[in-house]
N, C-alpha and C positions, 0 to 999 in steps of 0.2 A: 461482809463486812464481819467485825468480832464483837459479838453479842456478850454481856457481863453471865457469867457461868451462874450467879444467883437468878438473872431473869431467864435464863433458857431453862433452868430447874424447874422453876415457877412454871412458865407456860409448857412443858411437857407433862406435867401434872394435872394443869386445866385443860388441855387440850385433847390430852391422848392421843389416839388414833389419828387427830387432824395436824397434828404437831408436825409432819413431816412436809405436808401441804404448804404449813405456812412457812416453814424455812423455804420452800421453794418460790415463794412470794418476793423475797430478796434478790432473785435473781433477775425478774422484772424490773425496768425502771418505773418511777413514780409516772401518776398520770396527773394531766393538767384539765384546767376546768375556769370555765368562764359563764357568768349568770346574765341573761338580759334584765336591763333594768327597766322594768315595766311605765316606771314614770315617763319614758322616754319613748319608748317603742315596744314591739310585743315579741315576743320571743320567734315568730315563726317571720317576722320581717325582717329581725335582725340575723339571723342565719342566712336568707336569703341575699343579704346585702354583703356581708363577710366576703371577704377574697380566698377563704382557706376552709378545709373541708372541718365538717364538724358533726356530731356524732350525741345524742340525747342522754342527759345522765336519767336514770329511772326513778330516783326518788325524788326527783328537783325538776318540775315541770319548764321553769325557766334556765334550765341549765344545761351546759353543751359540752362534751370530751373537744380538744383540740391537741394537735400533734407535739411531740416535744422540739421539734423543728420550728416551728412557728412562734412569733414574736407577738402578741396581739398589742402589748402596752406600747408597742411603736406606731399603730394605727392611728389615724384622726378619729375615729369612732370612739376608741377609749378615751381620748382627751374631750370630747363631748359625752361622755358620761352613757354612752349607750349600752356599756356592760361592764361588769365589775369581775377582774379575774380573783379565782378563789378556787382552793382545792376542791375537788367534787363532793369527798364526804362532809366536809365543813358545812356545804350546804344543806344538808339534811336537818339541822336544827330548826333553822327558818323555813324549811319547807314543811314541816309538819307542824308548827305549831299554827293554830286556827287564828290569825289576824286578820281582824274585819275592820272597814272602813270606819273611824271612829272613835277606835280604840283607843286606850291610855296603854303604852307601851314602855317598859323599863328594859334596857339590855346594860347589864349591872358591871359586867367584865368586857367592853365593847371593843376597844380597840383593836385592829385597825381599821374595823367598820364593817367588815364581810354580812353578818347577822343582823348588824344596826340598819344597813341600806336596803336587805332583803326584807325586813319587817316594814320598812319605811315604804317600800313598793306597794306591799300590800294594803297599806292604808290609804293610798293614793292621796295623798296630801291633807287628809281629813284626820280628827283626831291628833295625839302627839305621840312623839317619841323621845324620851329622855335616854341617850347614850353617854354612860358614864364608863371614867377609867381611873384608877386611882393613880396611875402614872402620868403626869404631866408631861412627860416627852413624846409617849404614845398617842396621847389627845390629842398632838400637832397632826399626827399621819391620819388619825379619825376626822378630825374636822376637814381635810382637803378631803378625804373620802366622800364625807357627807356633802361638801359643796360641788363636788364634781358631778355628783349624780342627780344634782338638783331636788334636793328633800328641802320642801319649804316648811316642815314642822317639827323640828329636831332643834332639841335642847341640848347641849353638851355640859357636862360636869365632870368636875375633878375630885371625887369623894370617895371617901368610905361608905361603903353601904351602911354602916352604922348612923353616921349624921344625915343620910339619903331618908333613912326611916324616920330618925327623930323628926324631920321636915314635912316628909309626906306620906305619912303612915295611910294605909289601906287606900292610897288614890288610884294603884293602877290594877288592870285586869289582865295584863299578859307581863309577865317577866322571863328574861333569857338571863340563864344563869350558865354561861359558858365558863366554867368554873376553872381556877388553875389545877393542873392535874401532873402526874409524873410522865407523860407524853409518850407512854410505851407505842401507841398508834402511829405516831410519827417517825419510828425508828428508819424505815427505807427510804422516806422522804428528806430526812435530814438527821444526820450524823451527828451533829451538836446535841440532839435530843438524847442520844445514845452517853454520851459524857453528862450531860445534865441530870439523868437519872439517878445515876451513880452519887450526886450531890444532894438531890432534892427527892429522896423517898416518899415512898406512900404516906407515912406518917406526917412527914412535914405539911404533905398537901390535904390529909385529912384535915388538920386544924384549919386551914383556910375554909375550907369546903364548908365545913360545919359552920362556922362564923357566918358566912355568907349566905348560905340556907336560912339561920336564923333571923338574919335580917331582911331576907327577900319574904319570908311570911310576914313580918309587920308590914311591908311595903305593898302585900297584896289584899286585893278586898275579896270579899266571898263570892264565888262562883269564877273566879279568875283563874288562872292558870301559869304554872311554873313550867318553862321548857327548860331542864336540864342536862347539860352535855359535858362529855371530856373527849379528850382523845387519848385514852389510854384503857388498854384491857384490865387493870387491875379492879377485882371485884368489890375492894373496899370503899373503892372511891366511887363507884358505880351502885349497884343493886344495894351492897353492904349500908353505903354511907346514905343512902334514900331512905332503907327500913328503918334505919337509927334515927333520921329525921321524921318520917312519920309515926314511928313509937311517944315522939315528943308532943307530935303534932298530929294528932288520931282524925282532926278536919280534914285531910286530905284523900285522896283516891287516884290509882293509878288509871289513866286514860290509853287505852291500846293502841298503839301504832301498827298501820298497814302492812303486813309482813310480805304483801304482794309486789310492795316498791323494792323489794332488794334488800331487806331487815332481815338477818337471824333475829331470835326473840333473845330475850334478857335470861341469864343466867343466875337466880335467885340461889340455887342450889350451891355456888360457888361460895357463900358468903352466909349462908343459914338465913337469907331473906326471906319473907313472904312469897308466896307462889304468886301472887297478884305482878309480880316483877318481870313475870315471862312476859307482860305485857310492852314493856320497855322495849327499844331496839339497839340492834348492834351492827355495823359495817366491820367485815374482816377483810384484811387485803388478799388472803386467799380465796376468796369466795366472791368479790366485785371488783371491780375497777377503781379502786381508790383505796385510801388509808384506812388506819381503824378508828373507830368512832363509837359513841355510846351516847344514846338519847331518850329522855323518859319524860313523857308530861305528867305533871301532876294537878290535879283539881281540887280547888279548895271548898268545900263542900258547905261550910259553915264558918262564921266569923262577922266581922264587922262589914257593912254595907260599903260601897266605894264612896269616899268622902269628897265633898265639893272640892272648887277648885278654891284653892289658898291664895290670901292676900293679892289679890288684883293688883297689877302695878297700876299706877296712873296714866291713864291714856296721854299722851302727847298733847298738847292743844295746839289747835289748827295755825295760832301764830308761830309756834315753833318748828312747824312742819311747813311752814309758807313755800318755801324752795323746793322740798320733795314734791309738793301738790303741784307747783309749777312744771316740775321737771315730766313727773306722770302725766299730767294733762298735754303737755306738746310731745309726750315720744312713747306713750304707752296706752294700750288698749287694755287695760286690767283697771277692777273696780276695788278702791282700798276703803272704800265705805265702811263694810261692816269687820275692818280689819283691826288687831289692836295693835297698836304702832306706839312705840317710844323712843324718845332720843336719850342717848347716854353719850356723854362726853364728845357729841357732834355726831356719832354713828344714830342711824335710824334702822330699827331692827322691828321685825314684825313676829310677834311671840304668841303662838299657840295658846289659846286657850286662857289667856292672860296671867299664866302661870306664875305666882311670885317664889322668887328664889334668893329673897335677902338673907342672909348668913351662909349661903353656900358656896363654893367656887365654881366659878361659871366661865366657861371657855366663851360660849356662844350660848345666848338666850332666845335664840329663833333666826329667823332669816334675817340676815345681815344685808340691808338694800342699799348702803352706801354712807357716804358724808355729807354733811352741810357745810360748805365753806363760806367764805364772805359774798352773800348776795346769791349762791348758787348752789346745785346739788351735782355731786358727782356718784354716780352708779356702782356697785360693788361688782365683782367678779360673780359673786354668789347668787346675785339678782341674776345676772344674764344665763347661768346656768340653771335657774329655775323656771325662767320662761319658755314659751313655745315662740316659734317665728313670727307667727301670726300676731301674737300680744306685743310687737314693737311696730312702732308706726314707722321706721326708718328701718331697715337692713340692708346688708351687703352679705351675698351668698355666693361662696365660694366652690366649683367642682372640685371632687378630691385630686383631678389632676392638674390644678392650676398652681403654677408657680407661687402667685401673689398668697396663697393658702400658707404656705411655709413660711414665706415671708413676714406674713403677719404673726406665725407660731414662735419667729424669731424674735419678733419685737422689733420689728422696721415699719418703717411709714412709708408711702407709696400713693399714689393717685387712684382715684375709684370713680366710676360713673356714677355719683349719688348725691343726691341733694345733701346741705349742709346739715350739721347737727348730731346729736348722738345717735350712733347706728349700731344695731346690735349685729356682730358680725357671725356668720353661719357657715359649717360646711357642708354642704349635700341636704343643707334645710335643716341642721341643728345647729343649735346657739353654743358658742365655743368662747364669747367674748364682747368687748366693747371696743368701739372705736369712735375719735370725735371728727368730722367730716368738716375742714374749711376749704372751701374755695375749690372743691375735687380734690381734696388730699386728707387720705385718712390718717389721723396723729393716733398711734396705736397704743391701746389702752389695756392691753392683755396683761394679765398679773405675772410679773415678772419672775418671780418663783416657780411658776408654772412653764416657764417658755422652754422651749427644746435645743 
């Protein structure tokens, strides 16, 4: 690969004696990784089930390497949301951010959803995660990945950080800023990143990073943590950018990242930043099995306390939800009594915390349960993916080698040995969609855009 001269001269200066080792890393192909979705399965259980070899990723206890000749996206477990395919170094941000059940998490630059689904798994269905991306087209991929993973407490927005901060000041206690950057760490993985570097130089990215961090501060409550990450080596976009941020916002401190996990220290000396930024972490392609990455945790020590829930949406009245409750009683073993449900244009949604979202561009305001039709309710694909098999009163469970499983995923209908009604269709015990059984024949309800 031919690297830009301006880039190689810069890296020689930064890396010194390590530069030759860095160049040699381009002789090795990229590394591949997947991450167990602990909303559905434990890492050990997943690894035991996968039909191909895996090796643990040091900095992510739920992550595994797999071989370049493997195509995990072709496996049914991928469709069932048991794992998420993610570049190994990119797992580091969600791995080191200490998300706990009940937290309020914001992923400001979320698409396509790797870090959001990782944080959501740590939440365990409690609290809330708002996954935002400024690109409407990228939000579509984000939505699908959130739904495949069965995340029940996610709000997906298509907004600027400024508008979110105006609406939800000091609402969150964990914020992920996977900042747009010059992408130097991706050069081995993606040759397009090299071309992009020449047109999206550091100066351009710094402007975006500066603005995003400013509004992230407005969104974060006292005691909360920002996880700032990039896939670039540029110190101006990493330690230098955060040093500038802390000079303007002295209420932040650097939280040390455990270097025993494979991280190199931060390099504040490269940009004249404070020595505290040695506590940040860097992943180098010549030192680890992965691409280049930077991660730093900043904790807000002073400021406004976490704000209360804003503008609770009015719960839908029982009369509006009659068809839904009839469906739930007949087909689900799940208590919705304490859930915040509302109806919008016939769609029934379960909204985490009753969060008010008026005035924001929202792609999904919680778990989409399904649609109220004339005197009936039709469950959604998202609901199927968020359920466990025992939560459905009727289910059809195919083994992985059952030909009917592939027929189902192609959208076909066929005979099944199951009583009539809405059946949760499963593969090896894990839900993948719905079927409507009538007189022993399954009418396929698998989402058409997901069919293989």
